[in-house]
MDAnalysis code that builds the backbone (N, CA, C; Angstrom):
import MDAnalysis as mda
import numpy as np

u = mda.Universe.empty(378, n_residues=126, atom_resindex=np.repeat(np.arange(126), 3), trajectory=True)
u.add_TopologyAttr("name", ["N", "CA", "C"] * 126)
u.add_TopologyAttr("resid", np.arange(1, 127))
u.add_TopologyAttr("resname", ["MET", "PRO", "VAL", "GLU", "PRO", "ASP", "THR", "GLN", "ALA", "GLY", "PRO", "LEU", "ARG", "GLN", "TYR", "GLN", "ASP", "PRO", "SER", "TYR", "ARG", "PRO", "LEU", "CYS", "ALA", "ASN", "LEU", "GLY", "GLU", "VAL", "ARG", "ALA", "HIS", "ILE", "ASP", "ARG", "LEU", "ASP", "ASP", "GLU", "ILE", "VAL", "ARG", "LEU", "ILE", "ALA", "GLU", "ARG", "ALA", "MET", "TYR", "VAL", "LYS", "ASP", "ALA", "ALA", "ARG", "PHE", "LYS", "ARG", "ASP", "ALA", "PHE", "GLN", "VAL", "SER", "ALA", "PRO", "ALA", "ARG", "GLN", "ALA", "GLU", "VAL", "TYR", "ALA", "ARG", "ALA", "ARG", "GLU", "LEU", "ALA", "ARG", "ARG", "HIS", "ASP", "GLN", "GLY", "PHE", "GLU", "ASN", "LEU", "GLU", "GLU", "VAL", "VAL", "GLU", "ALA", "THR", "TYR", "ARG", "ALA", "MET", "VAL", "ALA", "ALA", "PHE", "ILE", "ALA", "ASN", "GLU", "GLN", "HIS", "TYR", "PHE", "LYS", "LYS", "MET", "THR", "SER", "PRO", "GLY", "GLU", "PRO", "HIS", "ALA"])
u.atoms.positions = np.array([
    [28.332, -1.483, 8.811],
    [27.074, -1.134, 9.438],
    [25.952, -1.214, 8.393],
    [24.825, -1.883, 8.731],
    [23.711, -2.001, 7.776],
    [23.142, -0.633, 7.409],
    [22.683, -0.523, 6.193],
    [22.132, 0.729, 5.671],
    [20.692, 0.473, 5.227],
    [19.814, 1.402, 5.546],
    [18.424, 1.308, 5.091],
    [18.389, 1.390, 3.567],
    [17.410, 0.769, 2.930],
    [17.345, 0.818, 1.463],
    [17.002, 2.222, 0.958],
    [17.500, 2.531, -0.218],
    [17.187, 3.800, -0.888],
    [15.755, 3.692, -1.403],
    [14.878, 4.560, -0.917],
    [13.462, 4.456, -1.271],
    [13.150, 4.955, -2.676],
    [14.094, 5.641, -3.312],
    [13.838, 6.183, -4.646],
    [14.536, 5.385, -5.756],
    [15.401, 4.473, -5.364],
    [16.131, 3.670, -6.359],
    [15.220, 2.602, -6.963],
    [15.617, 2.137, -8.128],
    [14.887, 1.060, -8.780],
    [15.145, -0.269, -8.087],
    [14.490, -1.332, -8.546],
    [14.631, -2.653, -7.921],
    [16.050, -3.194, -8.019],
    [16.435, -3.933, -6.985],
    [17.750, -4.576, -6.942],
    [17.646, -6.086, -7.163],
    [16.430, -6.595, -7.121],
    [16.207, -8.031, -7.278],
    [14.959, -8.236, -8.132],
    [14.780, -9.464, -8.646],
    [13.580, -9.762, -9.427],
    [13.067, -11.151, -9.092],
    [11.761, -11.327, -9.246],
    [11.143, -12.630, -9.009],
    [11.349, -13.521, -10.224],
    [11.459, -14.814, -9.975],
    [11.602, -15.785, -11.056],
    [10.251, -16.176, -11.642],
    [9.178, -15.925, -10.901],
    [7.823, -16.271, -11.322],
    [7.408, -15.376, -12.496],
    [7.197, -15.952, -13.683],
    [6.862, -15.138, -14.858],
    [5.482, -14.478, -14.751],
    [4.632, -14.961, -13.860],
    [3.301, -14.362, -13.730],
    [3.292, -13.145, -12.798],
    [4.401, -12.924, -12.070],
    [4.460, -11.777, -11.156],
    [4.497, -10.480, -11.953],
    [3.679, -9.515, -11.533],
    [3.651, -8.203, -12.166],
    [3.995, -7.141, -11.124],
    [5.077, -6.395, -11.321],
    [5.448, -5.346, -10.372],
    [4.328, -4.320, -10.203],
    [4.214, -3.784, -9.005],
    [3.177, -2.813, -8.690],
    [3.715, -1.391, -8.623],
    [5.000, -1.244, -8.324],
    [5.581, 0.085, -8.090],
    [6.966, 0.183, -8.730],
    [7.400, 1.427, -8.954],
    [8.708, 1.664, -9.560],
    [9.828, 1.722, -8.529],
    [9.462, 2.023, -7.267],
    [10.490, 2.118, -6.229],
    [9.877, 1.836, -4.857],
    [10.734, 1.694, -3.864],
    [10.304, 1.375, -2.511],
    [9.460, 2.492, -1.898],
    [9.735, 3.737, -2.263],
    [8.942, 4.855, -1.776],
    [7.481, 4.722, -2.172],
    [7.236, 4.316, -3.420],
    [5.858, 4.093, -3.887],
    [5.218, 2.938, -3.117],
    [5.966, 1.860, -2.917],
    [5.449, 0.714, -2.155],
    [5.013, 1.184, -0.771],
    [5.884, 1.933, -0.094],
    [5.573, 2.386, 1.267],
    [4.384, 3.338, 1.291],
    [4.260, 4.196, 0.289],
    [3.110, 5.109, 0.236],
    [1.801, 4.319, 0.117],
    [1.807, 3.271, -0.700],
    [0.605, 2.438, -0.839],
    [0.312, 1.678, 0.458],
    [1.348, 1.173, 1.101],
    [1.160, 0.477, 2.379],
    [0.609, 1.440, 3.423],
    [1.136, 2.655, 3.484],
    [0.626, 3.653, 4.438],
    [-0.846, 3.972, 4.172],
    [-1.219, 4.101, 2.910],
    [-2.616, 4.363, 2.537],
    [-3.509, 3.212, 2.989],
    [-3.054, 1.991, 2.750],
    [-3.830, 0.813, 3.170],
    [-3.909, 0.713, 4.687],
    [-2.807, 1.024, 5.378],
    [-2.816, 0.990, 6.843],
    [-3.856, 1.949, 7.411],
    [-3.992, 3.127, 6.808],
    [-4.995, 4.076, 7.268],
    [-6.394, 3.464, 7.154],
    [-6.669, 2.824, 6.043],
    [-7.981, 2.199, 5.826],
    [-8.177, 1.003, 6.748],
    [-7.146, 0.189, 6.921],
    [-7.239, -0.978, 7.805],
    [-7.528, -0.535, 9.232],
    [-6.819, 0.473, 9.717],
    [-7.032, 0.939, 11.093],
    [-8.419, 1.555, 11.237],
    [-8.898, 2.265, 10.230],
    [-10.259, 2.798, 10.268],
    [-11.265, 1.660, 10.417],
    [-11.065, 0.586, 9.674],
    [-11.972, -0.564, 9.747],
    [-11.846, -1.291, 11.085],
    [-10.645, -1.389, 11.633],
    [-10.468, -2.006, 12.953],
    [-11.179, -1.171, 14.010],
    [-11.094, 0.145, 13.902],
    [-11.786, 1.022, 14.855],
    [-13.297, 0.828, 14.764],
    [-13.806, 0.668, 13.561],
    [-15.241, 0.400, 13.384],
    [-15.606, -0.949, 13.983],
    [-14.782, -1.963, 13.733],
    [-15.011, -3.300, 14.297],
    [-15.007, -3.240, 15.820],
    [-14.109, -2.425, 16.374],
    [-13.995, -2.300, 17.825],
    [-15.309, -1.856, 18.457],
    [-16.017, -0.955, 17.807],
    [-17.271, -0.478, 18.369],
    [-18.339, -1.573, 18.357],
    [-18.300, -2.466, 17.376],
    [-19.224, -3.608, 17.375],
    [-18.857, -4.596, 18.470],
    [-17.556, -4.770, 18.706],
    [-17.111, -5.631, 19.809],
    [-17.600, -5.055, 21.131],
    [-17.454, -3.752, 21.290],
    [-17.927, -3.106, 22.518],
    [-19.421, -3.324, 22.684],
    [-20.182, -3.166, 21.614],
    [-21.629, -3.353, 21.676],
    [-22.000, -4.794, 21.994],
    [-21.207, -5.743, 21.499],
    [-21.501, -7.167, 21.719],
    [-21.527, -7.521, 23.198],
    [-20.742, -6.827, 24.019],
    [-20.690, -7.125, 25.454],
    [-22.071, -7.004, 26.106],
    [-22.941, -6.168, 25.540],
    [-24.283, -5.991, 26.108],
    [-25.130, -7.257, 26.028],
    [-24.763, -8.157, 25.151],
    [-25.568, -9.344, 24.893],
    [-25.000, -10.605, 25.536],
    [-23.974, -10.468, 26.372],
    [-23.299, -11.614, 26.968],
    [-23.675, -11.750, 28.442],
    [-23.799, -12.988, 28.900],
    [-24.203, -13.282, 30.269],
    [-23.011, -13.377, 31.223],
    [-21.878, -13.907, 30.719],
    [-20.725, -14.143, 31.591],
    [-19.433, -14.105, 30.779],
    [-18.304, -14.282, 31.475],
    [-16.989, -14.190, 30.844],
    [-16.804, -15.251, 29.753],
    [-17.379, -16.435, 29.937],
    [-17.274, -17.474, 28.908],
    [-17.943, -16.996, 27.619],
    [-19.107, -16.391, 27.757],
    [-19.806, -15.901, 26.570],
    [-19.036, -14.759, 25.906],
    [-18.328, -13.984, 26.701],
    [-17.500, -12.921, 26.109],
    [-16.400, -13.547, 25.256],
    [-15.756, -14.598, 25.760],
    [-14.668, -15.216, 24.993],
    [-15.189, -16.031, 23.814],
    [-16.377, -16.606, 23.935],
    [-17.068, -17.298, 22.838],
    [-16.149, -18.134, 21.951],
    [-15.578, -19.223, 22.479],
    [-14.612, -20.004, 21.692],
    [-15.162, -20.544, 20.372],
    [-16.424, -20.936, 20.331],
    [-16.986, -21.434, 19.064],
    [-17.024, -20.309, 18.030],
    [-17.385, -19.117, 18.465],
    [-17.411, -17.968, 17.552],
    [-15.997, -17.632, 17.082],
    [-15.027, -17.731, 17.986],
    [-13.637, -17.485, 17.583],
    [-13.241, -18.428, 16.452],
    [-13.568, -19.707, 16.607],
    [-13.225, -20.687, 15.571],
    [-13.881, -20.318, 14.239],
    [-15.132, -19.857, 14.289],
    [-15.826, -19.422, 13.069],
    [-15.093, -18.240, 12.422],
    [-14.690, -17.289, 13.247],
    [-14.000, -16.095, 12.728],
    [-12.691, -16.487, 12.058],
    [-11.921, -17.380, 12.677],
    [-10.638, -17.792, 12.094],
    [-10.851, -18.549, 10.786],
    [-11.844, -19.432, 10.761],
    [-12.131, -20.184, 9.532],
    [-12.577, -19.236, 8.419],
    [-13.413, -18.276, 8.763],
    [-13.885, -17.308, 7.767],
    [-12.724, -16.437, 7.281],
    [-11.838, -16.051, 8.173],
    [-10.678, -15.241, 7.774],
    [-9.805, -16.010, 6.795],
    [-9.611, -17.300, 7.052],
    [-8.818, -18.118, 6.126],
    [-9.505, -18.207, 4.765],
    [-10.825, -18.373, 4.772],
    [-11.573, -18.434, 3.517],
    [-11.471, -17.101, 2.764],
    [-11.590, -16.007, 3.476],
    [-11.435, -14.691, 2.840],
    [-10.032, -14.529, 2.267],
    [-9.037, -15.028, 2.978],
    [-7.659, -14.958, 2.470],
    [-7.538, -15.743, 1.168],
    [-8.138, -16.933, 1.122],
    [-8.109, -17.723, -0.127],
    [-8.798, -16.963, -1.250],
    [-9.931, -16.359, -0.943],
    [-10.708, -15.647, -1.962],
    [-9.958, -14.431, -2.506],
    [-9.254, -13.722, -1.637],
    [-8.606, -12.468, -2.037],
    [-7.127, -12.616, -2.395],
    [-6.584, -13.805, -2.249],
    [-5.156, -14.010, -2.526],
    [-4.832, -13.677, -3.978],
    [-3.779, -12.901, -4.152],
    [-3.337, -12.506, -5.489],
    [-1.949, -13.045, -5.805],
    [-1.538, -14.070, -5.060],
    [-0.239, -14.677, -5.332],
    [0.772, -14.485, -4.226],
    [0.309, -14.345, -2.976],
    [1.206, -14.192, -1.830],
    [1.240, -15.509, -1.075],
    [2.394, -16.199, -1.103],
    [2.516, -17.497, -0.437],
    [2.203, -17.364, 1.052],
    [1.457, -18.317, 1.573],
    [1.114, -18.389, 2.999],
    [0.206, -17.256, 3.473],
    [-0.554, -16.648, 2.561],
    [-1.448, -15.566, 2.963],
    [-2.449, -16.035, 4.018],
    [-2.971, -17.245, 3.880],
    [-3.927, -17.765, 4.875],
    [-3.332, -17.756, 6.276],
    [-2.084, -18.172, 6.406],
    [-1.429, -18.208, 7.708],
    [-1.209, -16.801, 8.258],
    [-0.828, -15.872, 7.384],
    [-0.619, -14.482, 7.813],
    [-1.941, -13.897, 8.302],
    [-3.004, -14.119, 7.549],
    [-4.315, -13.585, 7.926],
    [-4.798, -14.225, 9.223],
    [-4.652, -15.535, 9.362],
    [-5.106, -16.180, 10.598],
    [-4.316, -15.682, 11.803],
    [-3.008, -15.564, 11.671],
    [-2.194, -15.067, 12.786],
    [-2.607, -13.639, 13.160],
    [-2.879, -12.826, 12.161],
    [-3.326, -11.456, 12.400],
    [-4.654, -11.458, 13.141],
    [-5.576, -12.279, 12.684],
    [-6.896, -12.352, 13.326],
    [-6.791, -12.905, 14.740],
    [-5.945, -13.883, 14.956],
    [-5.802, -14.423, 16.314],
    [-5.307, -13.345, 17.280],
    [-4.337, -12.542, 16.855],
    [-3.835, -11.460, 17.707],
    [-4.914, -10.400, 17.918],
    [-5.609, -10.049, 16.848],
    [-6.634, -9.022, 16.937],
    [-7.786, -9.476, 17.834],
    [-8.264, -10.685, 17.635],
    [-9.388, -11.192, 18.434],
    [-9.001, -11.295, 19.909],
    [-7.792, -11.752, 20.199],
    [-7.350, -11.841, 21.598],
    [-7.375, -10.451, 22.250],
    [-6.904, -9.451, 21.542],
    [-6.910, -8.087, 22.090],
    [-8.336, -7.577, 22.247],
    [-9.190, -7.857, 21.277],
    [-10.583, -7.431, 21.386],
    [-11.293, -8.121, 22.547],
    [-11.046, -9.411, 22.735],
    [-11.683, -10.128, 23.843],
    [-11.240, -9.534, 25.178],
    [-9.969, -9.232, 25.316],
    [-9.477, -8.619, 26.555],
    [-10.211, -7.306, 26.824],
    [-10.416, -6.513, 25.796],
    [-11.126, -5.253, 25.970],
    [-12.612, -5.474, 26.206],
    [-13.191, -6.441, 25.533],
    [-14.610, -6.738, 25.763],
    [-14.819, -7.211, 27.199],
    [-13.887, -8.019, 27.728],
    [-13.965, -8.454, 29.132],
    [-13.928, -7.224, 30.044],
    [-13.066, -6.268, 29.740],
    [-12.958, -5.025, 30.506],
    [-14.310, -4.299, 30.523],
    [-14.908, -4.132, 29.350],
    [-16.211, -3.459, 29.282],
    [-17.280, -4.258, 30.015],
    [-17.254, -5.575, 29.841],
    [-18.263, -6.439, 30.468],
    [-18.256, -6.266, 31.986],
    [-17.068, -6.222, 32.570],
    [-16.949, -6.081, 34.031],
    [-17.481, -4.743, 34.523],
    [-17.449, -3.731, 33.692],
    [-17.910, -2.403, 34.090],
    [-19.422, -2.221, 33.902],
    [-20.084, -3.183, 33.254],
    [-21.503, -3.051, 32.934],
    [-22.376, -3.546, 34.081],
    [-23.619, -3.122, 34.067],
    [-24.605, -3.598, 35.035],
    [-25.738, -4.287, 34.288],
    [-26.492, -5.094, 35.000],
    [-27.671, -5.730, 34.411],
    [-28.773, -4.694, 34.311],
    [-29.702, -4.869, 33.348],
    [-30.818, -3.929, 33.249],
    [-31.570, -3.849, 34.584],
    [-31.894, -2.660, 35.014],
    [-32.600, -2.455, 36.275],
    [-31.687, -2.330, 37.485],
    [-30.417, -2.758, 37.324],
    [-29.447, -2.651, 38.418],
    [-28.975, -1.200, 38.504],
    [-28.837, -0.659, 39.729],
    [-28.412, 0.741, 39.836],
    [-26.999, 0.957, 39.280],
    [-26.783, 2.120, 38.731],
    [-25.439, 2.487, 38.231],
    [-24.507, 2.736, 39.399],
    [-23.257, 2.380, 39.224],
    [-22.265, 2.564, 40.303],
    [-21.838, 3.994, 40.405],
])
């Protein structure tokens, strides 16, 4: 039966790349740093979500909500940011783009939801 790794034990494997520099002494430290980063990432996603919600006010129809040209810009910019911030993680651009594609799709679905609930200026509230 498979066993979860011991989070307090030292490394069991090593990279062959001589430029690689370890960041942590054990898996527990790695997970603590990942948890800290996840908290910050989710905080930033929540902030981004409110801008997505606000963006719906400026759209005329469902096509404008989906904004395919803007999506392409966001994906290209995400790939560029991945190149800029890469510290030696193979395929980081692909990971970042896949993450952004999933995130943007979910945001668009929610923006469509908000858009449908909105009224035009001067239109009575439901």
